Structures are given as structure tokens and as C-alpha cells.
N, C-alpha and C positions, 0 to 999 in steps of 0.2 A: 698584560694584566693576568694574575692567577685566575684560572676560569671559574674555580669555586667561589672566590671573592666576588667576581663579576655576576655570577648567578644570585648570590645573596643580596647584592646591592640592587640588582634588577627587581628581585622579589619585594624589596622594601620600598620600591619606588625611588631610590637614590640614582643620581646620574652616574653613568658609566662612561668613563673616558674611552673614546674609540681609539683602536690600534692606529699607529701613524700609517698614513698610506705609503705604499711602496711605489714610487713613481715609475721605476723600471719595470716592475711586475705589470703595472697597468699598461705600459707602452707595449709589451710583448705581443699581444694579439694583433694590434694594428701593424706592428712591423712585420710579423709574419705574413699578414695580408698583403702589405706592400711588396714583400720579398717575393711572394707568389705571383703577383701581377707582374713584377719585373721579369722574372724568369719565364713566365708564360710568353711575354714579349721576345725573350731570347730564344726560346724554342721555336717560335714561329720565324724568326729571322734566320736561324741556322739550319732550318729544315732542308734537307738534300745535301748538306755539306757533311762529308764523311768525317771531319775532324771533331775537336772538342775545344771550347772557348778557354783562353788564357788571360787575355788582357786587351787593350786597345793600343793602337799606334797611329798617329796622324789622323785620329778621328775614326778609324776603321777597327773593327774586331780582328783580333788575331786568333786564329785556329791552329791547333797542334794535333800531331799523331799520337798514338799510344805510348811511344817511347819517351816523350817529353815528360820531365819529372812532374809536371802539374796535371797530367791527364786524368788522374783519379778524383780531383777535387770537384769537377762539375757533377759528375754522377753522385759523388757524396753529397753535395748540396741537394740534389734531387731527393735523395733519400731522407735528408733531414726535413725537406718540405712534406714528404709523405708522413714522416713520423709526426710532425707538427699539426698536419691537417687531417690525416687519414684518408685523403681523397684518392681514389683509385688511379687517377690521371698521373699523379706524381709517382706511384709505384711503377706504372707502365713506362713512363719516361726514364725514371731511374734504372730500370732493367735493361732498357734499350741501349742507354749510354754506357751502362756498366759492361755490358757484353762486348763493346767495342774494344775492350781491354784484355780479351781473352788470351791473346798472343803473348802477354806480359808474364803469364804463368812460368814461362821457361826462360825469361829474359835474365842475363847475367852481366849485362853491360855496365851497370852501376849500382849503387846502394838504394836507389829510389824505389825499388820494387814495393817497399812497404807503403810509401805515399800513394804509388799507383793502385795498388790492389786493396790495401786495408781500408782506405777511405771509400772505395767503391764497393768492391765485393765484401769487404768486412761489414760495412753498415748494411748491405743487402742480406748477409747471412744473419746478422744480429736481429733484423726486423722480419725476416721471412723464413729462415732456415731452408731456403732453396738448396737441395743437395749438391747440384753441380757448382754453386758458389763455393762450398766447402772444399771441393776438389781443386778448383783454381787456387784457392788461398794455400792449400797444403803444397801444391806444386810451386807457387811463388815463394814459400818459406824455404824449400829445398834449393830453389835458384839463388836466393839471397845468401843462403849458408855457404854457397861455394865461394863467396868472396871473403870469408873469414881466414885469417892467417894466425896460427897458434903461436908463432914466436912473437908476433906483435901483440896479439890478444885482442884484435878489433877487426871489424869488416872494413874492407878498403872501399872508400867513397868513390873515387874517380880513377879512371885509366887515363892519367895525364902525365906526359913526360916531364913537366915541371917539378913534379915530386915523385920520389920513388914509392911511398906508400902513403897517400893523403887520407886523413880522416877528418872529417868536418862535424861540427857540433850537431848540424842538421840531422846527422846519422842516427841520433838518439831516437828520433821519431819513428824510424824503421823497426825498432825492436819490438814493438807491440805485435807486429805480425808473427814474430818468432815466439813470443810468450804464449799468444793465442795458439799457435800451432802445437806447441809442446803439450799444453793442456788438452787440446782436441785430440791429438794423435797418440799421446803417451810417450812420444819421443823426447827423452830428456835433453837430447843433444841441442835442440832449438833453444831451450831455455838456458842451457849452459853457455851457448854462444852469446846470447843477449846479456847474461850477467857478466861474462868475461869483458864484453865490449864496454858495458856501463862502467865496470870497474877501472878498465884502462883509461877511459875518458875521464873518470873522476880523478885519476892520479896524475893525468898529464895536461888537461885542457883548461884548467881554471887558474886564475891569479888569486893571491891572497884575499883580495876583496870580494871574491866569488864571481867576478866577471869572467867572461870566457873568450879565449881566442877562436876565431873561425876555423882555421886549419891547423892541424899538427901533422907534419910530414915525418913519417917514421923511416928508420933504416930497417928494411925487413930482415937483414942478416942478424942484426943484434936485438931488434925489437925495441930499441930506444928512439926517443924523439930526436929528430935532426933539425927541425926548424918549427917555429910557431909563428904563424901569420894571421891577419884578419883581412882575407882576400877582398871581401865585399864591404868592409868598413872603411873609415876615414883614414886610419893608420894602423899598423900592426898591434900597437898597444891600446887601441881605442875599444870601446864597448858598442859594437854593432848591434843595433836594437833587436833586429829580428834573431840574430844569434843568441842573444840573452833569452829571448822567449822560447827559442827551441830547447835551450838547456833547461829552463824552468819546467817546461811541458813534459820533457823527456824524463826528468828524474822524479817529477810527480807521478808520471805513469809508471815507472819502474817501482817506485815505493808502493803503489797500489798493486801491481802485479806480483811482488816478491816479498812484501812486508819487511824489506831490509831497512833497518832504521838509519843506516848511512845514506841511503838514497833519500829518505825523507829529510834528513838534516841538510843535505845539499840542497834540495828544492827549497827548503826554508831559508837557506843562506842566499840563494839567488834571489828569491822574493824580497828578502830584506834589502839587498843591493838595489833593486829596482824601486821599491816602494819609497825609499829614503834618499833617492838619488836627488841632489840639488837641481839637476837639470831636467827632471821629469815635469812636463808642463802641468799647468792648473787643471786642464781638461784630461790629463792622464794618458794622452795619446802621445807616444814618444817622437822625438826627432828620429831621423833614419839611423842615426848614431849619437849616442849620449855625448860623444865628444867631437861632434861635427863641427866644422868651421862654419861661422855665420850665425850661430844660434844668437837671438831667437828667430832669424829669418830662414833657417835651414828647413828643408822639406820634412814633413811628418810622415810617419808610416803607420797607416791604420791596420795594415796586416800585422805588424808587430803587436799592436794593442789588441787585436782580435785573439791572436794566440795567447798572449799573456793573460787576458781575461778568462778564456776558457781554462787554462791552467790553474789560475788563482782560484777559481770556483772549486775545482776538485781539491786543490790543496788545502782550502779552507776547512773542508770536512775532515781531512786527515790530521790536520794540525789541531783543530778544536780550540776551545776556550777563547779568550780574548784575542790571541793571534789569529785564530780562524775568522773571528769577526772582522778584524782589521783587513784581512786578505780579501774577504767577500765585499767589504766597502769599496776597497780599491777597484775590484772587478766591477762593481755597480757603477762607480764613477766612469770607468772606461766605456761601459756599455751605454750609459746615458749619453755620452759624447757621441758614440758611433750611431746611436738611433736618432741623433738629432740632424737637422738639415745641413749642419756643417760637414758632415761625413756621409750621410745616407742619401743616395742619389734620388732625385725626382723621377717619377715614372716615366719610362721611355728614354731617358738620357743615360749617359755614361756607358754606352755600349750594352745596355741592359744588365750590366753588373750592379751589385748592391752597394758596395762601398766606394767612396772616392779617396783620393790622396794617399795613395800607396807608393812605396818605392821598392824596386827589385834589385837593381845592382847599379847604384849611382857611380861608384868609381869607373865602371865599364860603360857608363853613359846609356844604360838600358832601363827602361820601365821606371821613369821618374815622374811622379805625381799622376799616376794612372790607377785604374782599377786593377785588381789581381784576383784571380779566381780562388786562390787559397785564402785570401781575407775573407772572402764571402763564406767559405766553408767554415772557418773557425769562428766566424761571427754568428752563423746560424747554430753551430754547436754550443757556443757559449750562452746564447739566448735560452736554448733548451735545458742546458745544464743549470742555468740560473733559476729557471722556473721550477725545475725538480728540487733543487736545493732549498728554495724558499718554501715551497709547499711541504717538504718533508721535516721542516724545523717545527718542533712542538710550540704551541703558544705559550706565553709566560703570563 
């Protein structure tokens, strides 16, 4: 309701219709409180272990070292808890686990440096401006840049003999480290690499319906695509859910960072493919692959939902208008599902991770219907983004 009309009605003693309650906004404080309690249990359980939590297997927590691609997500989640609560204990824990990744600043073994460092050191720098965090991030951007090949126009994802030069859609997520490094250091080469990679991916990774292949294998001599596959999906032509989420998030982020309208248009196309997909379940938590065999009994992937929701919230602001409202509504549906008992773990269960029912690599027989640390990270990010987006929306 217009605030001026509301004030006049109130002065005249006329009834004023209350603004509709936002169920998700009302749930966020208790969800953050539950997440903090769960992660306090996690910290107590892993005390003395030099690793970082990734998932569970056989009912036991799986810990990994710094070079695992998921290593940055746990410290990143701790930073989000610090941001949400302002409690010093979360800053202390986040700093301690972030610093376990110091060696990654010079790691050139794969493209995941952005996941490892920007989720951990990047959030730490954003929230605290600790000088040595900046140094680690800039070193990491230099290390990541060594994997760029000018003839291909993209950063090589893996050193895997199965492909001469594989580039996966997940790699879009690592570009934010480069755009940040360019703005922070003044070195335009970082940004140029990110833009070339995004342009190459835009040209070669997507099907006409805006769905994405997982892997494009290039010929490094010609720079041309040699093979297109969906390594972690149901088939090469299927829409692997987390891959679609990576693409949505990556182009939304690049639209924000560069203001390039082609990136915004691509993010909107991907969002449209997902939002209108006939096999998106009613609770908006996707099956592990939109073309998975066995639907509706196929496993769900809460990690894909969390990544999608976080991206949709940001995209809603970039798109604006009725489209933006519809995108925010879809993110709200997803987060209402993820904050419900169907997906949010009870205290002390689920290995002390937050979300249940995620899928890592089903064709490989790995991490099926388990918690995943990156699901927790993007879930917390999405909750904070949603709260900020709703609070910043002017009343009507």
C-alpha cells in the first residue's frame, strides 16, 4: 500500500490493510540460529582434525585437504555465519579455517582456485579487509591465469588425458576471483581473461534451449570444440541440474561485474529454461538431472536448488520489473523448501551439515543423497541475499 495513503487512512481512523507476511523472511532468523547450532556441533566434532569437511559417507564425515575443490566452502559458510550474527566466535573460526588454504595461493593444478580462495579469503576480505587476505587472493588470481590458453580463449579446467583441453561449465564460477583481482590491482589482464572465457563459453557451451553441456573438450591447436559431453549428468544431451545452476550463477555474476548485456540476456535465458521446465518439481528443488531416468523417483539435488536460488535473487534485481518479481518468487519457493524439515537437517544429525538430499556425481556412484558442503554455502548466501533484497525493496 502507498505509504501516504496508509498514513491518511490511519489518521481518519479507517482500517489499513496489513502488508502480506513474507513467510521466508520470517523464517530466516530461526534458520540462521539453527545453522549456527549445527555448525557449532561441527566445529566441536572436527576439533583437532587438520582437514575441512566435505560430505558424509557411510554415516561418517568426510574431511578433505586444501587441494580438494570444495575446501573453500566451509570457511566461507563460517564467514556467512559471522556476517549474519556478528558474533566474534564465527569470525575467529572463519579466519582459522580460511588460513588452512594459504598454500592454494600458488596452486595451478586445476581451475578450482576461485572456489577454494574466493569463497574463503574473498568473503574474509569483503567483511574484514584483512591485508594478507588480499595478498593471497591476488596470488591466487595469478595462479588461475596460468591456465588460460589464448588460442582456445578459455581457462583449462582439468589436466585429464581423456580430453586435450576440457572446459566445464563450473569454471564460470571461478571468474569472479579474476574480475575482483582486476578491479583491486588495476591489472586489466585478469578481467580480459574472465571476459574471453565467458565469451568462449557462451559461444560453445549452450544448446538452443539455453541448457548447457557439462564439458566442452577443445582442440588446443585450432581452438575449436572437439567434443561436447555431460560427464556428471544422465546423458551427454541431458540437463544436469547443478550444471544449469553453475551457468545461471556464472552469467548473472558476469553481468553484474561487466554490465555486458549479452551476459544478462544469457542469464535470463537460463533462468527461463529452469523456471518453465516441465520436470521442475512443485517444491522447486530439482532432480539431479532434469532428464534423469526414474522421475519422479529420481534423487533430488538440494545443492542445485541452493545455487539456483542465490543466483535468481541477484538476477531478479538485475532484470527488474515483472520478470524480476517472478525470479524472486521462484527463489523464495526454493528457499521455503530448503528451510523446511524436508531438507533442513535436525540439530546434531546429517554429520552436522545443514542440508540433506544432495547429489555429487551420480553416474560415478559418488555422493548420492548426502549432505554437501557447497550446498550449505550457497544456502546461507541465498538467505542473506534474500533478506537484503527484500529489505531494500521500497514499500508500495
